[in-house]
All heavy atoms as atom14 arrays in JSON, in Angstrom:
{
  "sequence": "MAMSTLDWLGLFGPYAVFFVMLVVYYVWEGRRERELRERFEEGEYAR",
  "atom14_mask": [
    [1, 1, 1, 1, 1, 1, 1, 1, 0, 0, 0, 0, 0, 0],
    [1, 1, 1, 1, 1, 0, 0, 0, 0, 0, 0, 0, 0, 0],
    [1, 1, 1, 1, 1, 1, 1, 1, 0, 0, 0, 0, 0, 0],
    [1, 1, 1, 1, 1, 1, 0, 0, 0, 0, 0, 0, 0, 0],
    [1, 1, 1, 1, 1, 1, 1, 0, 0, 0, 0, 0, 0, 0],
    [1, 1, 1, 1, 1, 1, 1, 1, 0, 0, 0, 0, 0, 0],
    [1, 1, 1, 1, 1, 1, 1, 1, 0, 0, 0, 0, 0, 0],
    [1, 1, 1, 1, 1, 1, 1, 1, 1, 1, 1, 1, 1, 1],
    [1, 1, 1, 1, 1, 1, 1, 1, 0, 0, 0, 0, 0, 0],
    [1, 1, 1, 1, 0, 0, 0, 0, 0, 0, 0, 0, 0, 0],
    [1, 1, 1, 1, 1, 1, 1, 1, 0, 0, 0, 0, 0, 0],
    [1, 1, 1, 1, 1, 1, 1, 1, 1, 1, 1, 0, 0, 0],
    [1, 1, 1, 1, 0, 0, 0, 0, 0, 0, 0, 0, 0, 0],
    [1, 1, 1, 1, 1, 1, 1, 0, 0, 0, 0, 0, 0, 0],
    [1, 1, 1, 1, 1, 1, 1, 1, 1, 1, 1, 1, 0, 0],
    [1, 1, 1, 1, 1, 0, 0, 0, 0, 0, 0, 0, 0, 0],
    [1, 1, 1, 1, 1, 1, 1, 0, 0, 0, 0, 0, 0, 0],
    [1, 1, 1, 1, 1, 1, 1, 1, 1, 1, 1, 0, 0, 0],
    [1, 1, 1, 1, 1, 1, 1, 1, 1, 1, 1, 0, 0, 0],
    [1, 1, 1, 1, 1, 1, 1, 0, 0, 0, 0, 0, 0, 0],
    [1, 1, 1, 1, 1, 1, 1, 1, 0, 0, 0, 0, 0, 0],
    [1, 1, 1, 1, 1, 1, 1, 1, 0, 0, 0, 0, 0, 0],
    [1, 1, 1, 1, 1, 1, 1, 0, 0, 0, 0, 0, 0, 0],
    [1, 1, 1, 1, 1, 1, 1, 0, 0, 0, 0, 0, 0, 0],
    [1, 1, 1, 1, 1, 1, 1, 1, 1, 1, 1, 1, 0, 0],
    [1, 1, 1, 1, 1, 1, 1, 1, 1, 1, 1, 1, 0, 0],
    [1, 1, 1, 1, 1, 1, 1, 0, 0, 0, 0, 0, 0, 0],
    [1, 1, 1, 1, 1, 1, 1, 1, 1, 1, 1, 1, 1, 1],
    [1, 1, 1, 1, 1, 1, 1, 1, 1, 0, 0, 0, 0, 0],
    [1, 1, 1, 1, 0, 0, 0, 0, 0, 0, 0, 0, 0, 0],
    [1, 1, 1, 1, 1, 1, 1, 1, 1, 1, 1, 0, 0, 0],
    [1, 1, 1, 1, 1, 1, 1, 1, 1, 1, 1, 0, 0, 0],
    [1, 1, 1, 1, 1, 1, 1, 1, 1, 0, 0, 0, 0, 0],
    [1, 1, 1, 1, 1, 1, 1, 1, 1, 1, 1, 0, 0, 0],
    [1, 1, 1, 1, 1, 1, 1, 1, 1, 0, 0, 0, 0, 0],
    [1, 1, 1, 1, 1, 1, 1, 1, 0, 0, 0, 0, 0, 0],
    [1, 1, 1, 1, 1, 1, 1, 1, 1, 1, 1, 0, 0, 0],
    [1, 1, 1, 1, 1, 1, 1, 1, 1, 0, 0, 0, 0, 0],
    [1, 1, 1, 1, 1, 1, 1, 1, 1, 1, 1, 0, 0, 0],
    [1, 1, 1, 1, 1, 1, 1, 1, 1, 1, 1, 0, 0, 0],
    [1, 1, 1, 1, 1, 1, 1, 1, 1, 0, 0, 0, 0, 0],
    [1, 1, 1, 1, 1, 1, 1, 1, 1, 0, 0, 0, 0, 0],
    [1, 1, 1, 1, 0, 0, 0, 0, 0, 0, 0, 0, 0, 0],
    [1, 1, 1, 1, 1, 1, 1, 1, 1, 0, 0, 0, 0, 0],
    [1, 1, 1, 1, 1, 1, 1, 1, 1, 1, 1, 1, 0, 0],
    [1, 1, 1, 1, 1, 0, 0, 0, 0, 0, 0, 0, 0, 0],
    [1, 1, 1, 1, 1, 1, 1, 1, 1, 1, 1, 0, 0, 0]
  ],
  "atom14_positions": [
    [[-32.28, 29.94, -15.96], [-32.7, 28.88, -15.06], [-32.01, 29.12, -13.7], [-30.79, 29.07, -13.63], [-32.3, 27.54, -15.67], [-32.68, 26.4, -14.75], [-32.45, 24.83, -15.61], [-30.92, 24.3, -14.94], [0.0, 0.0, 0.0], [0.0, 0.0, 0.0], [0.0, 0.0, 0.0], [0.0, 0.0, 0.0], [0.0, 0.0, 0.0], [0.0, 0.0, 0.0]],
    [[-32.79, 29.38, -12.75], [-32.26, 29.62, -11.38], [-32.28, 28.33, -10.58], [-33.16, 27.48, -10.73], [-33.15, 30.65, -10.65], [0.0, 0.0, 0.0], [0.0, 0.0, 0.0], [0.0, 0.0, 0.0], [0.0, 0.0, 0.0], [0.0, 0.0, 0.0], [0.0, 0.0, 0.0], [0.0, 0.0, 0.0], [0.0, 0.0, 0.0], [0.0, 0.0, 0.0]],
    [[-31.22, 28.18, -9.81], [-31.12, 26.96, -8.98], [-31.51, 27.3, -7.56], [-31.08, 28.32, -7.02], [-29.71, 26.41, -9.01], [-29.36, 25.83, -10.36], [-27.71, 25.11, -10.42], [-27.89, 23.69, -9.38], [0.0, 0.0, 0.0], [0.0, 0.0, 0.0], [0.0, 0.0, 0.0], [0.0, 0.0, 0.0], [0.0, 0.0, 0.0], [0.0, 0.0, 0.0]],
    [[-32.26, 26.47, -6.94], [-32.67, 26.72, -5.56], [-31.62, 26.18, -4.61], [-30.66, 25.51, -5.0], [-34.01, 26.05, -5.25], [-33.83, 24.63, -5.29], [0.0, 0.0, 0.0], [0.0, 0.0, 0.0], [0.0, 0.0, 0.0], [0.0, 0.0, 0.0], [0.0, 0.0, 0.0], [0.0, 0.0, 0.0], [0.0, 0.0, 0.0], [0.0, 0.0, 0.0]],
    [[-31.79, 26.45, -3.35], [-30.86, 25.99, -2.33], [-30.8, 24.46, -2.29], [-29.73, 23.86, -2.14], [-31.28, 26.53, -0.96], [-31.34, 27.94, -1.01], [-30.29, 26.13, 0.11], [0.0, 0.0, 0.0], [0.0, 0.0, 0.0], [0.0, 0.0, 0.0], [0.0, 0.0, 0.0], [0.0, 0.0, 0.0], [0.0, 0.0, 0.0], [0.0, 0.0, 0.0]],
    [[-31.93, 23.83, -2.47], [-31.97, 22.36, -2.46], [-31.19, 21.78, -3.64], [-30.54, 20.76, -3.53], [-33.4, 21.85, -2.47], [-34.18, 21.98, -1.14], [-35.61, 21.48, -1.31], [-33.47, 21.19, -0.05], [0.0, 0.0, 0.0], [0.0, 0.0, 0.0], [0.0, 0.0, 0.0], [0.0, 0.0, 0.0], [0.0, 0.0, 0.0], [0.0, 0.0, 0.0]],
    [[-31.25, 22.48, -4.78], [-30.48, 22.03, -5.92], [-28.99, 22.1, -5.62], [-28.23, 21.17, -5.96], [-30.81, 22.84, -7.15], [-32.23, 22.62, -7.65], [-32.77, 21.53, -7.36], [-32.77, 23.52, -8.29], [0.0, 0.0, 0.0], [0.0, 0.0, 0.0], [0.0, 0.0, 0.0], [0.0, 0.0, 0.0], [0.0, 0.0, 0.0], [0.0, 0.0, 0.0]],
    [[-28.56, 23.21, -4.99], [-27.12, 23.36, -4.65], [-26.69, 22.29, -3.62], [-25.6, 21.74, -3.71], [-26.84, 24.74, -4.1], [-26.82, 25.8, -5.19], [-27.76, 26.71, -5.43], [-25.83, 25.94, -6.21], [-27.43, 27.46, -6.54], [-26.24, 27.01, -7.01], [-24.63, 25.3, -6.51], [-25.48, 27.45, -8.1], [-23.89, 25.71, -7.61], [-24.33, 26.79, -8.38]],
    [[-27.59, 22.05, -2.64], [-27.27, 21.01, -1.64], [-27.19, 19.63, -2.28], [-26.31, 18.83, -1.96], [-28.27, 21.01, -0.52], [-28.2, 22.14, 0.51], [-29.3, 22.03, 1.5], [-26.85, 22.09, 1.21], [0.0, 0.0, 0.0], [0.0, 0.0, 0.0], [0.0, 0.0, 0.0], [0.0, 0.0, 0.0], [0.0, 0.0, 0.0], [0.0, 0.0, 0.0]],
    [[-28.07, 19.36, -3.22], [-28.03, 18.09, -3.91], [-26.82, 17.93, -4.8], [-26.33, 16.83, -5.0], [0.0, 0.0, 0.0], [0.0, 0.0, 0.0], [0.0, 0.0, 0.0], [0.0, 0.0, 0.0], [0.0, 0.0, 0.0], [0.0, 0.0, 0.0], [0.0, 0.0, 0.0], [0.0, 0.0, 0.0], [0.0, 0.0, 0.0], [0.0, 0.0, 0.0]],
    [[-26.33, 19.05, -5.3], [-25.17, 19.02, -6.19], [-23.85, 18.9, -5.42], [-23.01, 18.08, -5.74], [-25.16, 20.29, -7.06], [-24.11, 20.36, -8.14], [-24.29, 19.23, -9.16], [-24.15, 21.71, -8.84], [0.0, 0.0, 0.0], [0.0, 0.0, 0.0], [0.0, 0.0, 0.0], [0.0, 0.0, 0.0], [0.0, 0.0, 0.0], [0.0, 0.0, 0.0]],
    [[-23.7, 19.75, -4.38], [-22.44, 19.78, -3.66], [-22.49, 19.07, -2.31], [-21.43, 18.85, -1.71], [-21.98, 21.23, -3.43], [-21.6, 21.9, -4.73], [-22.41, 22.86, -5.27], [-20.45, 21.53, -5.39], [-22.09, 23.47, -6.48], [-20.1, 22.14, -6.6], [-20.91, 23.13, -7.16], [0.0, 0.0, 0.0], [0.0, 0.0, 0.0], [0.0, 0.0, 0.0]],
    [[-23.64, 18.67, -1.81], [-23.76, 17.99, -0.53], [-22.95, 16.7, -0.46], [-22.21, 16.52, 0.5], [0.0, 0.0, 0.0], [0.0, 0.0, 0.0], [0.0, 0.0, 0.0], [0.0, 0.0, 0.0], [0.0, 0.0, 0.0], [0.0, 0.0, 0.0], [0.0, 0.0, 0.0], [0.0, 0.0, 0.0], [0.0, 0.0, 0.0], [0.0, 0.0, 0.0]],
    [[-23.11, 15.81, -1.41], [-22.33, 14.56, -1.37], [-20.81, 14.79, -1.39], [-20.09, 14.09, -0.67], [-22.78, 13.82, -2.61], [-24.11, 14.35, -2.91], [-24.08, 15.79, -2.51], [0.0, 0.0, 0.0], [0.0, 0.0, 0.0], [0.0, 0.0, 0.0], [0.0, 0.0, 0.0], [0.0, 0.0, 0.0], [0.0, 0.0, 0.0], [0.0, 0.0, 0.0]],
    [[-20.36, 15.79, -2.11], [-18.91, 16.07, -2.13], [-18.48, 16.6, -0.76], [-17.38, 16.26, -0.26], [-18.58, 17.1, -3.22], [-18.8, 16.6, -4.59], [-19.83, 17.0, -5.39], [-17.94, 15.59, -5.13], [-20.07, 16.52, -6.65], [-18.16, 15.09, -6.4], [-19.21, 15.56, -7.15], [-19.43, 15.07, -8.41], [0.0, 0.0, 0.0], [0.0, 0.0, 0.0]],
    [[-19.29, 17.48, -0.14], [-18.95, 17.98, 1.16], [-18.9, 16.87, 2.2], [-17.99, 16.77, 3.0], [-19.97, 19.05, 1.57], [0.0, 0.0, 0.0], [0.0, 0.0, 0.0], [0.0, 0.0, 0.0], [0.0, 0.0, 0.0], [0.0, 0.0, 0.0], [0.0, 0.0, 0.0], [0.0, 0.0, 0.0], [0.0, 0.0, 0.0], [0.0, 0.0, 0.0]],
    [[-19.86, 15.96, 2.13], [-19.87, 14.84, 3.06], [-18.64, 13.94, 2.82], [-18.0, 13.46, 3.8], [-21.17, 13.99, 2.89], [-21.1, 12.69, 3.67], [-22.37, 14.85, 3.38], [0.0, 0.0, 0.0], [0.0, 0.0, 0.0], [0.0, 0.0, 0.0], [0.0, 0.0, 0.0], [0.0, 0.0, 0.0], [0.0, 0.0, 0.0], [0.0, 0.0, 0.0]],
    [[-18.3, 13.71, 1.59], [-17.14, 12.9, 1.26], [-15.88, 13.51, 1.82], [-15.05, 12.8, 2.43], [-17.01, 12.73, -0.26], [-15.74, 12.1, -0.69], [-15.54, 10.75, -0.55], [-14.74, 12.85, -1.22], [-14.37, 10.14, -0.93], [-13.53, 12.27, -1.63], [-13.36, 10.89, -1.46], [0.0, 0.0, 0.0], [0.0, 0.0, 0.0], [0.0, 0.0, 0.0]],
    [[-15.67, 14.79, 1.64], [-14.43, 15.43, 2.1], [-14.39, 15.47, 3.64], [-13.33, 15.31, 4.21], [-14.28, 16.83, 1.52], [-13.83, 16.8, 0.1], [-14.62, 17.27, -0.93], [-12.59, 16.21, -0.24], [-14.22, 17.21, -2.23], [-12.19, 16.15, -1.56], [-13.0, 16.67, -2.55], [0.0, 0.0, 0.0], [0.0, 0.0, 0.0], [0.0, 0.0, 0.0]],
    [[-15.52, 15.65, 4.26], [-15.53, 15.62, 5.78], [-15.17, 14.23, 6.23], [-14.35, 14.07, 7.18], [-16.92, 16.05, 6.29], [-17.03, 15.72, 7.77], [-17.15, 17.53, 6.07], [0.0, 0.0, 0.0], [0.0, 0.0, 0.0], [0.0, 0.0, 0.0], [0.0, 0.0, 0.0], [0.0, 0.0, 0.0], [0.0, 0.0, 0.0], [0.0, 0.0, 0.0]],
    [[-15.73, 13.2, 5.6], [-15.38, 11.82, 5.99], [-13.91, 11.52, 5.7], [-13.27, 10.79, 6.47], [-16.3, 10.85, 5.27], [-17.73, 10.88, 5.73], [-18.84, 9.85, 4.76], [-18.18, 8.23, 5.14], [0.0, 0.0, 0.0], [0.0, 0.0, 0.0], [0.0, 0.0, 0.0], [0.0, 0.0, 0.0], [0.0, 0.0, 0.0], [0.0, 0.0, 0.0]],
    [[-13.35, 12.08, 4.65], [-11.96, 11.87, 4.33], [-11.04, 12.49, 5.39], [-10.07, 11.88, 5.81], [-11.67, 12.46, 2.95], [-10.35, 12.1, 2.3], [-10.28, 10.63, 1.94], [-10.16, 12.96, 1.01], [0.0, 0.0, 0.0], [0.0, 0.0, 0.0], [0.0, 0.0, 0.0], [0.0, 0.0, 0.0], [0.0, 0.0, 0.0], [0.0, 0.0, 0.0]],
    [[-11.38, 13.68, 5.84], [-10.59, 14.35, 6.87], [-10.67, 13.56, 8.17], [-9.67, 13.31, 8.85], [-11.08, 15.82, 7.06], [-10.5, 16.39, 8.32], [-10.73, 16.63, 5.86], [0.0, 0.0, 0.0], [0.0, 0.0, 0.0], [0.0, 0.0, 0.0], [0.0, 0.0, 0.0], [0.0, 0.0, 0.0], [0.0, 0.0, 0.0], [0.0, 0.0, 0.0]],
    [[-11.88, 13.08, 8.52], [-12.05, 12.3, 9.76], [-11.23, 11.01, 9.67], [-10.53, 10.6, 10.6], [-13.54, 11.98, 9.97], [-13.71, 10.92, 11.05], [-14.28, 13.24, 10.38], [0.0, 0.0, 0.0], [0.0, 0.0, 0.0], [0.0, 0.0, 0.0], [0.0, 0.0, 0.0], [0.0, 0.0, 0.0], [0.0, 0.0, 0.0], [0.0, 0.0, 0.0]],
    [[-11.21, 10.37, 8.47], [-10.43, 9.16, 8.3], [-8.96, 9.42, 8.48], [-8.24, 8.66, 9.17], [-10.69, 8.58, 6.91], [-9.75, 7.44, 6.56], [-9.9, 6.19, 7.13], [-8.68, 7.67, 5.71], [-9.05, 5.16, 6.81], [-7.81, 6.65, 5.4], [-8.0, 5.39, 5.97], [-7.1, 4.37, 5.67], [0.0, 0.0, 0.0], [0.0, 0.0, 0.0]],
    [[-8.42, 10.49, 7.91], [-6.98, 10.76, 8.01], [-6.58, 11.11, 9.43], [-5.54, 10.72, 9.9], [-6.57, 11.87, 7.04], [-6.3, 11.38, 5.67], [-7.08, 11.7, 4.6], [-5.26, 10.48, 5.41], [-6.87, 11.22, 3.31], [-5.0, 9.97, 4.17], [-5.81, 10.34, 3.11], [-5.58, 9.86, 1.85], [0.0, 0.0, 0.0], [0.0, 0.0, 0.0]],
    [[-7.42, 11.84, 10.15], [-7.16, 12.13, 11.54], [-7.14, 10.84, 12.37], [-6.24, 10.58, 13.17], [-8.16, 13.14, 12.1], [-8.02, 13.26, 13.61], [-7.95, 14.5, 11.45], [0.0, 0.0, 0.0], [0.0, 0.0, 0.0], [0.0, 0.0, 0.0], [0.0, 0.0, 0.0], [0.0, 0.0, 0.0], [0.0, 0.0, 0.0], [0.0, 0.0, 0.0]],
    [[-8.17, 10.01, 12.15], [-8.26, 8.74, 12.9], [-7.09, 7.83, 12.54], [-6.47, 7.21, 13.43], [-9.56, 8.05, 12.54], [-9.76, 6.72, 13.18], [-10.07, 6.48, 14.49], [-9.59, 5.45, 12.57], [-10.14, 5.14, 14.72], [-9.84, 4.49, 13.58], [-9.28, 5.06, 11.27], [-9.75, 3.15, 13.28], [-9.21, 3.72, 11.01], [-9.46, 2.76, 11.99]],
    [[-6.72, 7.76, 11.29], [-5.63, 6.88, 10.87], [-4.28, 7.42, 11.41], [-3.41, 6.62, 11.8], [-5.57, 6.79, 9.35], [-4.56, 5.86, 8.8], [-4.84, 4.4, 9.17], [-6.01, 4.07, 9.46], [-3.92, 3.62, 9.13], [0.0, 0.0, 0.0], [0.0, 0.0, 0.0], [0.0, 0.0, 0.0], [0.0, 0.0, 0.0], [0.0, 0.0, 0.0]],
    [[-4.09, 8.75, 11.47], [-2.89, 9.32, 12.03], [-2.72, 8.96, 13.48], [-1.63, 8.64, 13.95], [0.0, 0.0, 0.0], [0.0, 0.0, 0.0], [0.0, 0.0, 0.0], [0.0, 0.0, 0.0], [0.0, 0.0, 0.0], [0.0, 0.0, 0.0], [0.0, 0.0, 0.0], [0.0, 0.0, 0.0], [0.0, 0.0, 0.0], [0.0, 0.0, 0.0]],
    [[-3.82, 9.03, 14.22], [-3.74, 8.67, 15.67], [-3.42, 7.19, 15.81], [-2.66, 6.8, 16.7], [-5.06, 8.99, 16.33], [-5.3, 10.46, 16.5], [-6.59, 10.76, 17.18], [-6.77, 12.18, 17.31], [-7.9, 12.73, 17.71], [-8.92, 12.0, 18.05], [-8.0, 14.02, 17.8], [0.0, 0.0, 0.0], [0.0, 0.0, 0.0], [0.0, 0.0, 0.0]],
    [[-4.02, 6.35, 14.99], [-3.79, 4.89, 15.08], [-2.33, 4.58, 14.74], [-1.71, 3.8, 15.43], [-4.73, 4.14, 14.12], [-4.69, 2.65, 14.28], [-5.63, 1.97, 13.3], [-5.08, 1.99, 11.96], [-4.26, 1.03, 11.48], [-3.95, 0.04, 12.25], [-3.79, 1.11, 10.28], [0.0, 0.0, 0.0], [0.0, 0.0, 0.0], [0.0, 0.0, 0.0]],
    [[-1.81, 5.23, 13.74], [-0.41, 5.0, 13.33], [0.53, 5.46, 14.43], [1.53, 4.78, 14.73], [-0.14, 5.7, 12.01], [1.28, 5.49, 11.55], [1.57, 6.13, 10.23], [0.61, 6.33, 9.45], [2.72, 6.49, 9.97], [0.0, 0.0, 0.0], [0.0, 0.0, 0.0], [0.0, 0.0, 0.0], [0.0, 0.0, 0.0], [0.0, 0.0, 0.0]],
    [[0.3, 6.6, 15.04], [1.15, 7.12, 16.13], [1.09, 6.13, 17.29], [2.14, 5.83, 17.88], [0.66, 8.49, 16.58], [1.57, 9.09, 17.61], [1.2, 10.5, 18.02], [0.18, 11.13, 17.18], [-0.91, 11.74, 17.63], [-1.14, 11.8, 18.92], [-1.77, 12.29, 16.83], [0.0, 0.0, 0.0], [0.0, 0.0, 0.0], [0.0, 0.0, 0.0]],
    [[-0.08, 5.61, 17.63], [-0.2, 4.63, 18.72], [0.56, 3.35, 18.4], [1.27, 2.82, 19.25], [-1.68, 4.31, 18.94], [-1.92, 3.39, 20.08], [-3.39, 3.11, 20.28], [-4.17, 4.08, 20.3], [-3.76, 1.96, 20.41], [0.0, 0.0, 0.0], [0.0, 0.0, 0.0], [0.0, 0.0, 0.0], [0.0, 0.0, 0.0], [0.0, 0.0, 0.0]],
    [[0.46, 2.87, 17.17], [1.21, 1.65, 16.78], [2.71, 1.89, 16.82], [3.48, 1.04, 17.25], [0.8, 1.22, 15.39], [-0.57, 0.55, 15.27], [-0.89, 0.33, 13.81], [-0.56, -0.77, 16.03], [0.0, 0.0, 0.0], [0.0, 0.0, 0.0], [0.0, 0.0, 0.0], [0.0, 0.0, 0.0], [0.0, 0.0, 0.0], [0.0, 0.0, 0.0]],
    [[3.16, 3.08, 16.37], [4.59, 3.41, 16.38], [5.11, 3.44, 17.81], [6.19, 2.88, 18.08], [4.82, 4.74, 15.67], [6.28, 5.07, 15.54], [6.51, 6.31, 14.71], [5.99, 6.06, 13.35], [5.52, 7.02, 12.56], [5.49, 8.26, 12.97], [5.08, 6.71, 11.35], [0.0, 0.0, 0.0], [0.0, 0.0, 0.0], [0.0, 0.0, 0.0]],
    [[4.36, 4.05, 18.71], [4.81, 4.12, 20.08], [4.84, 2.71, 20.71], [5.77, 2.39, 21.44], [3.85, 4.99, 20.92], [3.99, 6.45, 20.6], [2.93, 7.3, 21.28], [2.08, 6.75, 22.01], [2.94, 8.52, 21.06], [0.0, 0.0, 0.0], [0.0, 0.0, 0.0], [0.0, 0.0, 0.0], [0.0, 0.0, 0.0], [0.0, 0.0, 0.0]],
    [[3.88, 1.9, 20.36], [3.82, 0.54, 20.9], [5.03, -0.28, 20.44], [5.66, -0.97, 21.2], [2.53, -0.15, 20.48], [2.41, -1.54, 21.11], [1.18, -2.27, 20.62], [-0.03, -1.49, 20.7], [-1.16, -1.84, 20.09], [-1.19, -2.91, 19.36], [-2.22, -1.08, 20.19], [0.0, 0.0, 0.0], [0.0, 0.0, 0.0], [0.0, 0.0, 0.0]],
    [[5.39, -0.16, 19.16], [6.5, -0.93, 18.65], [7.84, -0.41, 19.05], [8.8, -1.14, 19.22], [6.43, -1.05, 17.1], [5.44, -2.05, 16.63], [4.27, -1.65, 16.04], [5.63, -3.42, 16.83], [3.34, -2.56, 15.62], [4.69, -4.36, 16.43], [3.53, -3.92, 15.82], [0.0, 0.0, 0.0], [0.0, 0.0, 0.0], [0.0, 0.0, 0.0]],
    [[7.95, 0.93, 19.25], [9.19, 1.49, 19.75], [9.45, 1.11, 21.18], [10.59, 0.98, 21.6], [9.17, 3.02, 19.6], [9.31, 3.48, 18.16], [9.19, 4.98, 18.01], [8.84, 5.65, 19.0], [9.41, 5.48, 16.92], [0.0, 0.0, 0.0], [0.0, 0.0, 0.0], [0.0, 0.0, 0.0], [0.0, 0.0, 0.0], [0.0, 0.0, 0.0]],
    [[8.39, 0.95, 21.97], [8.56, 0.58, 23.38], [8.56, -0.93, 23.56], [8.94, -1.4, 24.59], [7.44, 1.19, 24.2], [7.46, 2.7, 24.25], [6.25, 3.28, 24.92], [5.35, 2.52, 25.29], [6.19, 4.51, 25.05], [0.0, 0.0, 0.0], [0.0, 0.0, 0.0], [0.0, 0.0, 0.0], [0.0, 0.0, 0.0], [0.0, 0.0, 0.0]],
    [[8.16, -1.65, 22.58], [7.96, -3.11, 22.71], [9.2, -3.9, 22.42], [10.33, -3.38, 22.46], [0.0, 0.0, 0.0], [0.0, 0.0, 0.0], [0.0, 0.0, 0.0], [0.0, 0.0, 0.0], [0.0, 0.0, 0.0], [0.0, 0.0, 0.0], [0.0, 0.0, 0.0], [0.0, 0.0, 0.0], [0.0, 0.0, 0.0], [0.0, 0.0, 0.0]],
    [[9.02, -5.12, 22.07], [10.12, -6.04, 21.84], [10.89, -5.72, 20.54], [11.99, -6.16, 20.41], [9.59, -7.46, 21.78], [8.64, -7.72, 20.63], [8.02, -9.07, 20.71], [7.5, -9.41, 21.77], [8.06, -9.77, 19.7], [0.0, 0.0, 0.0], [0.0, 0.0, 0.0], [0.0, 0.0, 0.0], [0.0, 0.0, 0.0], [0.0, 0.0, 0.0]],
    [[10.29, -4.97, 19.64], [11.01, -4.62, 18.42], [12.02, -3.51, 18.63], [12.85, -3.26, 17.78], [9.99, -4.19, 17.35], [9.1, -5.3, 16.91], [7.79, -5.38, 17.34], [9.56, -6.33, 16.08], [6.97, -6.41, 16.98], [8.76, -7.35, 15.71], [7.46, -7.42, 16.16], [6.63, -8.44, 15.77], [0.0, 0.0, 0.0], [0.0, 0.0, 0.0]],
    [[11.99, -2.83, 19.76], [12.91, -1.74, 20.04], [14.29, -2.24, 20.48], [15.22, -1.51, 20.54], [12.31, -0.84, 21.1], [0.0, 0.0, 0.0], [0.0, 0.0, 0.0], [0.0, 0.0, 0.0], [0.0, 0.0, 0.0], [0.0, 0.0, 0.0], [0.0, 0.0, 0.0], [0.0, 0.0, 0.0], [0.0, 0.0, 0.0], [0.0, 0.0, 0.0]],
    [[14.44, -3.53, 20.76], [15.67, -4.05, 21.27], [16.71, -4.21, 20.17], [16.55, -4.35, 19.06], [15.45, -5.44, 21.91], [14.62, -5.31, 23.14], [14.37, -6.66, 23.73], [13.2, -6.56, 24.59], [12.51, -7.57, 24.98], [12.86, -8.78, 24.66], [11.48, -7.42, 25.78], [0.0, 0.0, 0.0], [0.0, 0.0, 0.0], [0.0, 0.0, 0.0]]
  ]
}
C-alpha cells in the first residue's frame, strides 16, 4: 500500500502546524516576559 503526498500531509501536517505554533508561542512569551522584567526592574518594585 503506497501513500500519496496528500496522505503524508494529512498525517504529519497537523503535527507540523502544532510545533510551529508552539515555537511562535514560546518566542512571543519570552519577549513578553523580558518586557515585564524590564518594566518591574525599572519601576517601583526596584526600590
